[in-house]
C-alpha positions in Angstrom: -18.9 31.6 -91.8 -21.3 34.3 -91.9 -19.1 37.3 -93.1 -20.0 41.1 -93.7 -21.9 42.6 -96.2 -19.3 45.5 -96.3 -17.1 43.1 -97.8 -19.5 41.5 -100.3 -21.3 44.1 -102.0 -24.8 43.2 -103.1 -25.0 42.9 -107.4 -27.2 46.0 -107.2 -24.0 47.9 -105.8 -21.6 46.6 -108.5 -24.1 47.4 -111.2 -24.0 51.1 -109.5 -20.8 51.5 -109.9 -20.6 50.1 -113.6 -19.1 46.7 -112.4 -15.3 48.5 -112.9 -12.9 45.4 -112.3 -10.8 47.8 -109.8 -13.4 49.1 -108.3 -14.7 46.2 -106.1 -11.4 46.3 -104.1 -11.1 49.8 -103.4 -14.7 49.9 -102.3 -13.7 47.2 -100.0 -10.3 49.2 -98.7 -12.4 52.0 -97.5 -15.6 50.5 -96.3 -13.0 48.6 -93.8 -11.3 51.5 -93.4 -14.7 53.2 -91.9 -15.4 50.0 -89.7 -14.1 49.4 -86.0 -14.9 47.0 -83.3 -14.5 47.4 -79.8 -13.1 44.3 -78.0 -13.3 43.7 -74.4 -10.6 41.9 -72.3 -9.3 41.7 -68.5 -7.2 44.4 -69.3 -3.3 44.8 -67.9 -1.0 42.3 -69.5 -3.6 40.5 -71.4 -4.3 44.0 -73.3 -0.6 44.2 -74.7 -0.6 40.6 -75.1 -4.1 40.3 -77.4 -2.6 43.8 -78.8 0.5 42.1 -80.6 -1.2 38.8 -81.4 -4.6 39.6 -82.4 -5.8 43.3 -82.6 -2.8 44.9 -84.6 -2.6 42.3 -87.3 -6.2 41.6 -87.7 -6.0 45.5 -88.4 -3.2 45.0 -90.6 -5.0 42.3 -92.8 -8.7 43.7 -92.8 -8.5 47.1 -92.2 -11.1 47.2 -89.4 -9.6 49.1 -86.3 -9.4 47.2 -83.1 -10.0 49.5 -79.9 -9.5 48.0 -76.7 -11.2 48.6 -73.6 -11.3 46.4 -70.1 -14.4 44.6 -68.7 -15.4 43.7 -65.6 -14.1 40.8 -63.8 -17.4 39.3 -64.6 -19.0 40.9 -67.7 -22.1 38.9 -67.5 -24.2 41.9 -66.1 -22.9 43.8 -68.8 -24.1 41.4 -71.3 -27.6 41.9 -70.0 -27.8 45.0 -69.9 -26.2 46.2 -73.6 -28.4 43.2 -74.8 -31.1 44.4 -73.1 -31.2 48.1 -73.8 -29.3 47.7 -77.7 -26.6 50.1 -76.4 -23.6 48.0 -76.7 -20.6 49.2 -75.4 -18.6 46.3 -77.2 -18.8 43.9 -80.2 -16.7 41.1 -78.8 -15.7 39.8 -75.1 -13.5 37.3 -73.3 -15.6 35.4 -71.2 -14.5 32.1 -68.9 -16.5 28.8 -69.8 -18.4 29.7 -66.3 -19.8 33.1 -67.7 -20.3 31.1 -70.6 -23.1 28.9 -69.4 -24.8 31.8 -67.5 -25.1 34.0 -71.2 -26.4 31.1 -73.0 -29.0 30.0 -70.5 -30.3 33.9 -70.3 -30.0 33.4 -73.9 -27.4 36.9 -74.5 -25.2 35.4 -76.8 -25.1 35.3 -81.0 -23.7 32.0 -82.8 -20.0 32.6 -83.8 -20.5 30.2 -87.2 -17.0 29.3 -87.0 -15.8 27.5 -90.2 -15.1 23.9 -88.8 -12.1 23.2 -90.3 -10.5 26.5 -88.8 -10.7 24.2 -85.0 -10.0 20.9 -86.3 -6.8 21.3 -84.5 -8.7 22.9 -81.0 -8.5 20.9 -77.7 -11.5 19.6 -76.2 -14.1 21.5 -74.6 -12.7 25.1 -76.3 -15.3 25.1 -79.5 -18.9 25.8 -78.9 -21.4 27.6 -81.4 -21.6 30.8 -78.9 -18.1 30.8 -77.7 -14.3 30.1 -79.1 -11.8 29.3 -76.5 -8.9 31.4 -76.6 -6.3 30.8 -74.0 -6.2 28.3 -71.4 -5.1 28.9 -67.0 -4.5 26.1 -64.9 -4.4 26.0 -60.8 -1.7 24.4 -59.7 1.1 24.6 -57.2 4.3 26.0 -56.5 6.8 25.6 -54.0 10.1 27.1 -52.9 13.0 24.0 -53.1 15.3 25.8 -50.5 12.5 25.3 -48.0 10.7 22.3 -48.8 13.7 20.2 -49.8 11.8 17.0 -50.9 9.8 18.0 -54.1 6.1 17.4 -53.4 4.4 16.1 -56.7 0.5 15.7 -55.3 -2.2 17.2 -53.9 -1.6 14.5 -51.2 1.9 15.5 -50.7 0.6 19.2 -49.9 -1.6 18.1 -47.7 1.3 16.1 -45.8 3.2 19.0 -43.6 5.2 16.6 -41.8 6.9 15.3 -44.8 6.4 18.5 -47.0 7.3 21.3 -44.1 6.8 25.0 -44.8 4.2 27.8 -44.8 1.0 26.8 -47.0 -1.2 29.1 -49.0 -4.3 28.1 -50.6 -7.7 30.2 -52.2 -10.3 31.4 -50.1 -12.8 30.4 -52.0 -14.2 26.7 -52.8 -13.8 26.4 -56.6 -10.5 24.3 -57.4 -9.8 24.2 -53.3 -12.3 21.3 -53.2 -11.2 19.5 -56.1 -7.5 19.6 -54.3 -9.0 18.5 -51.1 -9.9 15.3 -52.4 -7.3 14.2 -54.7 -5.2 15.0 -51.6 -7.7 12.6 -50.2 -7.1 9.7 -52.9 -9.6 11.1 -55.4 -8.8 10.4 -58.9 -8.8 13.3 -61.1 -10.9 11.3 -63.6 -13.6 10.8 -60.9 -14.1 14.0 -59.3 -17.1 15.1 -60.6 -19.7 15.5 -59.1 -18.2 17.0 -56.0 -18.2 14.5 -53.1 -19.0 17.9 -50.8 -18.7 15.9 -47.0 -15.3 14.2 -47.8 -13.9 17.4 -49.0 -14.4 19.4 -46.3 -13.4 16.4 -43.8 -10.4 16.3 -46.0 -9.7 20.5 -45.8 -10.1 19.7 -41.5 -7.1 18.0 -41.7 -4.9 21.1 -43.3 -7.2 24.1 -42.0 -4.8 24.8 -39.0 -1.7 25.0 -41.3 -2.5 27.6 -43.9 -0.9 30.6 -43.5 -2.4 32.7 -45.9 -6.2 32.2 -47.2 -5.3 34.0 -50.7 -8.1 36.1 -52.3 -6.4 37.5 -55.5 -4.1 36.3 -58.5 -1.6 39.2 -58.0 -1.4 38.0 -54.2 -0.6 34.8 -54.9 2.8 36.7 -57.0 3.7 38.8 -54.0 3.7 35.9 -51.1 5.4 33.7 -53.3 8.2 36.2 -54.1 8.1 37.8 -50.6 9.1 34.6 -49.4 5.7 34.7 -46.9 4.7 31.5 -48.3 6.7 27.9 -49.1 4.2 26.3 -50.7 1.3 27.8 -52.4 -1.8 26.6 -54.8 -2.6 29.5 -57.6 -3.1 30.2 -61.5 0.0 29.4 -63.2 0.6 32.4 -65.0 0.8 34.2 -61.8 2.9 32.0 -60.0 5.3 31.9 -63.3 5.3 35.9 -62.8 6.9 35.3 -59.4 9.7 33.3 -60.8 10.1 35.7 -63.4 10.7 38.0 -60.8 13.0 36.2 -59.0 11.0 33.7 -56.7 12.8 31.0 -55.6 10.0 28.4 -57.0 9.4 25.6 -58.8 5.9 24.7 -60.8 4.0 21.3 -60.0 1.6 20.7 -63.0 0.2 17.0 -61.8 -3.5 17.1 -60.5 -3.9 20.6 -62.0 -7.0 21.9 -63.1 -7.6 24.0 -66.1 -10.7 26.0 -67.5 -10.6 28.2 -70.7 -11.4 31.7 -71.4 -12.3 32.6 -74.9 -14.8 35.1 -76.9 -18.2 35.5 -77.0 -20.4 38.3 -78.6 -23.2 40.0 -77.4 -26.6 38.8 -79.0 -28.2 41.5 -81.8 -24.9 43.5 -81.8 -24.5 45.9 -84.8 -21.2 45.1 -85.9 -21.6 41.2 -85.3 -20.3 40.7 -89.0 -16.9 42.1 -88.2 -16.9 41.0 -84.6 -17.2 37.0 -86.3 -14.4 37.8 -88.7 -12.5 38.7 -86.1 -12.9 35.6 -83.7 -11.9 33.2 -86.3 -8.9 35.5 -87.1 -8.2 34.6 -83.7 -8.4 30.8 -84.2 -5.2 30.9 -86.4 -2.5 28.7 -84.9 -0.4 31.1 -85.4 -1.3 34.2 -83.9 -2.7 32.0 -80.8 1.3 31.0 -80.8 2.0 34.7 -80.9 0.3 35.3 -77.6 2.3 33.3 -75.6 5.2 35.4 -76.3 3.9 37.6 -73.5 0.8 35.4 -71.8 2.1 32.5 -70.1 -1.5 31.0 -70.9 -1.8 28.0 -73.2 -3.0 28.4 -76.8 -6.4 26.1 -77.7 -5.6 25.4 -80.8 -2.8 22.8 -80.5 -1.4 23.1 -83.8 0.1 26.8 -82.1 2.9 24.7 -80.9 4.5 24.1 -84.1 5.4 27.3 -84.1 6.0 27.9 -79.8 9.8 28.3 -79.0 9.9 24.5 -76.7 11.6 26.2 -73.9 8.6 28.4 -73.6 6.4 25.5 -74.2 7.5 24.1 -70.8 5.9 26.8 -69.1 2.3 26.6 -71.0 -0.6 24.7 -69.6 -1.4 22.9 -73.0 1.7 22.0 -73.7 1.9 18.0 -74.5 3.7 17.4 -71.4 1.8 19.6 -68.9 -1.7 18.7 -70.6 -1.9 15.2 -69.9 -1.2 16.0 -66.1 -4.3 18.6 -65.6 -7.7 18.0 -65.8 -10.6 20.6 -67.1 -13.0 21.8 -64.2 -16.5 20.8 -64.4 -18.3 24.7 -64.7 -21.5 22.5 -65.2 -20.9 20.9 -61.6 -20.1 24.6 -60.1 -22.9 26.6 -61.6 -25.5 24.6 -60.2 -23.9 23.9 -56.9 -21.7 27.4 -56.5 -24.0 29.0 -54.2 -24.8 26.5 -51.5 -20.8 25.4 -51.9 -20.0 28.7 -51.3 -22.0 29.0 -48.7 -20.9 26.5 -46.4 -17.0 26.8 -47.4 -17.5 30.6 -45.8 -19.0 29.3 -42.7 -16.3 26.4 -42.5 -13.7 29.4 -42.3 -15.0 30.6 -39.2 -15.5 27.9 -37.3 
């Protein structure tokens, strides 16, 4: 792994201070104390959770200050602007797998040079030369057991409005929704990709008139589940869990969920790339990833983290052994190639 030149002074610099045995540690401490990195995250609960798990412990260990800022919902344009103008507003940023594909295609990411030994316990799909997965989120569904008396266990059950009556909600977006429609029609999760678009829309035709709310944001799913506006809803696990924590009558169903991975990327040519790489490597540690689950209900990518996560807490995390075996990694490559055309068809379908 590449480390900052500040932590390894050259032979010439050591000779210049007389190579005194105690001088080198003091030089390191002073050098790092004058170093800071700016880290961009999604803001809100992410910032506080990551500060407790990553930012403050990293500073305590290295003397490198971490300044956090909230990034755009889709930071690819920010990456492009920074790299092209050399005006870097941050040094490390959280990105999704789909954003990684775009940034890699356009040559906007630096390699991380993470030691393979540090990622040997990582889940599949979380480690790339220019991306290190940190947290996992999953699209699942929740239901109100007071209304939906028979517990639904699959997307076929979600689609079955006669056997499982209740007000329903789906995402107003083809991503995840098409996969759910196909699984409802009998497609096994392992056989989803490439998506059979015609079959997916035919399946959605069967439930379209039964959808009471087409949601457009994660906060909305928490709100309408907690308020009782809907009784069965597809959504992101952390948002649904937040509603449960706030008192919503709801049970989560992990079976046939779809998950994706969010992690760290470094903009190409950044002036503090070495310190940024050291930070990313720090975030790979299992104890640090276990720590963020105390604040956030996302799954760690380093599965060794579960050795120190409370078993009751693990039950509500996507990458716990019991949940991970029930969910499937969404194919970001397929969506990158087909997103525009499928979104246009989906939006037209909604209006018909």
